[in-house]
C-alpha positions as CSV (number, residue, x, y, z in Angstrom):
1,R,51.2,217.2,100.9
2,D,50.9,219.2,104.3
3,L,48.7,217.8,106.3
4,Y,45.9,219.0,109.2
5,P,44.6,216.9,112.7
6,G,41.6,214.5,110.9
7,P,40.4,212.3,107.8
8,V,42.2,209.3,107.2
9,T,44.4,209.2,104.1
10,P,43.8,205.9,101.8
11,T,45.5,202.8,103.4
12,L,48.9,201.3,101.9
13,T,49.4,198.4,100.7
14,L,52.3,196.0,102.2
15,T,54.7,195.2,100.1
16,L,58.3,193.2,100.6
17,S,59.8,196.5,99.8
18,L,57.4,199.2,101.6
19,T,59.8,201.0,104.0
20,L,58.9,204.9,105.3
21,T,61.1,206.9,106.4
22,L,59.8,210.3,109.3
23,T,62.0,212.9,109.4
24,L,62.5,215.9,111.7
25,R,63.7,219.1,110.7
26,W,63.9,222.2,113.3
27,T,65.2,225.8,113.7
28,T,65.4,227.8,117.1
29,R,65.9,231.2,118.5
30,K,67.9,229.6,121.3
31,A,69.6,225.4,121.8
32,L,66.6,223.0,121.3
33,D,66.6,219.3,121.8
34,L,63.7,217.9,120.2
35,D,64.1,214.0,119.8
36,A,62.0,212.1,117.5
37,S,60.8,208.8,118.4
38,A,58.5,205.9,117.5
39,I,55.9,204.0,120.2
40,I,55.3,200.6,118.8
41,L,52.1,198.8,120.3
42,G,50.4,195.6,119.8
43,P,47.3,194.2,121.3
44,E,44.5,196.0,122.9
45,A,45.1,195.6,127.0
46,E,42.6,197.8,128.2
47,P,39.7,200.0,126.8
48,G,41.1,202.1,123.9
49,L,45.1,201.3,125.4
50,R,47.1,199.0,124.0
51,Q,50.4,197.3,124.7
52,T,53.2,199.2,124.0
53,L,55.9,196.3,122.8
54,D,58.7,198.8,121.8
55,I,59.9,202.6,122.0
56,V,62.3,203.5,119.7
57,N,64.2,207.1,120.0
58,F,67.5,208.9,120.9
59,S,68.5,206.8,123.9
60,Q,67.6,203.6,122.1
61,T,68.2,203.4,118.2
62,Q,66.9,200.0,117.1
63,S,63.7,198.3,117.6
64,R,64.0,194.7,119.8
65,P,64.2,191.3,117.6
66,D,60.6,190.5,118.7
67,V,58.6,193.1,117.0
68,S,59.9,191.6,113.9
69,K,59.3,188.6,111.7
70,R,62.0,188.7,110.2
71,P,65.9,187.8,112.4
72,G,68.6,189.7,112.1
73,T,66.1,192.8,110.4
74,D,65.0,195.8,112.2
75,L,61.4,196.3,112.5
76,V,62.4,200.9,113.3
77,V,65.7,201.8,112.5
78,H,66.6,205.9,114.7
79,S,69.5,207.9,112.4
80,G,70.3,208.7,116.8
81,D,70.6,212.4,118.7
82,N,71.3,215.9,116.9
83,V,71.0,217.9,120.4
84,T,70.3,221.5,118.7
85,G,69.1,221.1,115.0
86,E,72.7,222.8,113.4
87,G,73.2,222.3,109.8
88,D,71.7,221.3,106.1
89,G,69.0,218.9,106.1
90,D,67.0,216.7,107.9
91,D,68.3,216.3,112.2
92,E,66.6,213.5,112.7
93,V,65.3,210.0,110.6
94,I,63.5,207.3,111.3
95,M,62.5,204.1,109.1
96,V,60.1,202.0,109.4
97,R,60.3,198.4,107.6
98,L,56.9,197.5,107.5
99,N,57.4,194.7,105.5
100,V,59.0,193.1,108.7
101,A,56.2,193.7,111.1
102,A,55.9,190.8,113.5
103,P,51.9,190.0,113.5
104,E,51.3,191.5,117.0
105,V,52.5,194.8,115.7
106,S,48.8,196.6,115.3
107,E,50.6,200.1,115.5
108,I,53.8,202.5,115.7
109,V,52.8,206.3,116.4
110,F,55.1,208.9,115.8
111,T,56.0,211.4,118.4
112,V,58.1,214.7,119.4
113,N,59.2,216.0,122.3
114,V,61.0,219.0,123.7
115,F,63.9,217.0,125.6
116,S,65.5,220.6,126.5
117,G,63.1,221.9,128.1
118,G,61.1,224.9,126.3
119,T,58.1,224.4,124.2
120,F,57.5,223.8,120.3
121,A,56.1,227.7,120.2
122,D,60.5,228.4,120.5
123,C,61.5,227.1,117.3
124,R,60.6,228.0,114.0
125,D,60.8,226.4,110.4
126,S,60.0,223.4,111.7
127,Y,57.9,220.2,110.8
128,I,58.1,216.7,110.3
129,R,57.5,214.1,107.5
130,L,56.6,210.9,106.8
131,R,57.9,209.3,102.9
132,L,57.8,206.7,101.1
133,G,60.4,206.1,99.0
134,K,61.8,209.4,97.6
135,N,58.3,210.4,98.1
136,D,56.6,212.8,100.5
137,L,53.4,210.3,101.8
138,A,52.9,213.0,104.3
139,R,54.4,216.4,105.8
140,F,53.0,218.4,109.5
141,K,54.4,221.6,110.1
142,I,55.0,222.6,113.8
143,D,53.7,226.6,114.4
144,A,54.0,228.3,117.3
145,D,51.1,228.3,118.8
146,T,52.0,224.4,119.7
147,T,53.3,225.4,123.2
148,S,53.3,221.8,124.7
149,E,56.7,219.8,125.6
150,G,55.3,216.7,123.1
151,F,53.8,216.5,119.8
152,I,51.9,213.1,118.8
153,F,52.2,213.2,115.0
154,A,50.5,210.7,113.1
155,R,50.5,206.7,113.6
156,L,50.5,204.4,111.8
157,F,48.1,201.0,111.6
158,R,47.4,197.7,110.2
159,E,44.5,196.5,109.1
160,G,45.0,192.8,107.7
161,N,47.7,193.0,105.4
162,R,47.7,196.8,104.6
163,W,48.7,199.9,106.5
164,G,46.5,203.1,107.6
165,F,47.4,206.1,107.6
166,E,46.1,208.9,110.3
167,A,47.6,212.3,110.8
168,M,47.0,213.6,114.4
169,G,49.1,216.6,116.1
170,T,48.0,216.1,118.9
171,Q,49.5,218.0,121.7
172,C,50.4,216.0,125.2
173,D,53.0,216.5,128.0
174,G,57.1,214.5,128.4
175,L,59.6,215.6,128.0
176,T,60.4,212.1,125.9
177,A,58.8,208.9,124.8
178,R,59.0,206.8,127.6
179,D,57.6,209.7,129.8
180,P,53.8,208.2,131.1
181,K,51.7,211.0,130.0
182,T,53.4,210.6,125.9
183,I,52.9,207.0,125.7
184,A,49.4,207.8,127.3
185,A,49.1,210.3,124.5
186,A,49.8,207.2,121.8
187,G,47.6,205.2,123.0
188,G,49.8,202.8,124.7
189,T,50.6,200.7,128.0
190,E,53.5,201.7,130.7
191,D,57.3,201.5,129.0
192,P,58.2,197.3,128.6
193,G,61.8,199.0,129.8
194,Q,64.4,199.9,127.6
195,Y,66.2,197.1,124.9
196,N,69.8,197.1,125.4
197,P,71.3,195.2,121.7
198,P,74.4,192.6,123.3
199,S,77.6,193.4,123.2
200,P,79.4,191.0,120.0
201,Q,80.9,188.8,121.3
202,V,85.1,188.6,120.5
203,Q,86.0,185.6,118.6
204,P,89.7,183.5,119.4
205,G,91.2,185.1,116.5
206,D,89.5,188.7,116.3
207,G,92.2,190.6,117.7
208,G,90.8,190.3,121.5
209,C,92.9,190.7,124.3
210,C,94.2,188.3,127.3
211,V,96.2,189.0,130.7
212,V,98.7,186.8,131.3
213,S,100.0,186.3,134.6
C-alpha cells in the first residue's frame, strides 16, 4: 500500500526467516544517479541521537561483521550502484536479515540521495518499497514536490523481540548517506567510517603466483 509520513504500522514478529528487501526504482528526464542506503543505529549516544554503527550503500555493499550476531552472515547487503535508473525492474535493492541483528542494533533507517547533482524534482515514476518475502509491506512514491538532495524513507526499530516499521518521508540535504546532514536527519551520530572487507587469503595450491629470481 502507498504510505505517507505518519503512524507506525503494526510491529513485525521476529522470526528466523524474516528477511526484508528495500527496492528503489526511478525514471528521470536527464541522467540522474539515485542511491539507496541503510544507516544502522545502536544505543542512544546523546539526547535525540543514536550511535551510528554502520552505513551500507553503493560504496560499502555489506554491513560490518559486528552488527550481526551470526558469523559469516551479513545483516544488510546492497545490490550495488545503478547510476542511470535505466532498464526494467528495480534499480537498487537492499536486503536486511533482521534475525541476525546484533543485540546493540536498535534501528535501521533507509535513505535515498541524489548523488549526481539535482533533486528529486527531476525524477518521475519513482518509488521506494519495502517487501516481506514476495509481498509489498509498504510503498512510498517520490513526487515532484520533493526538492531536496536527500530523503529519509522509513525506519525499522526494535521492540524487545519484535520490530516496528515507521514511514518517515523526511527531506534532508546530502549527496550520500555518509553526509553528516543525512546522518543527523536519520537520528545518528557521526559516520563510523567505511568498512572494507579483508581480501581473501591465497592458500598454497589456489593458483597464486610467485616470482623466482
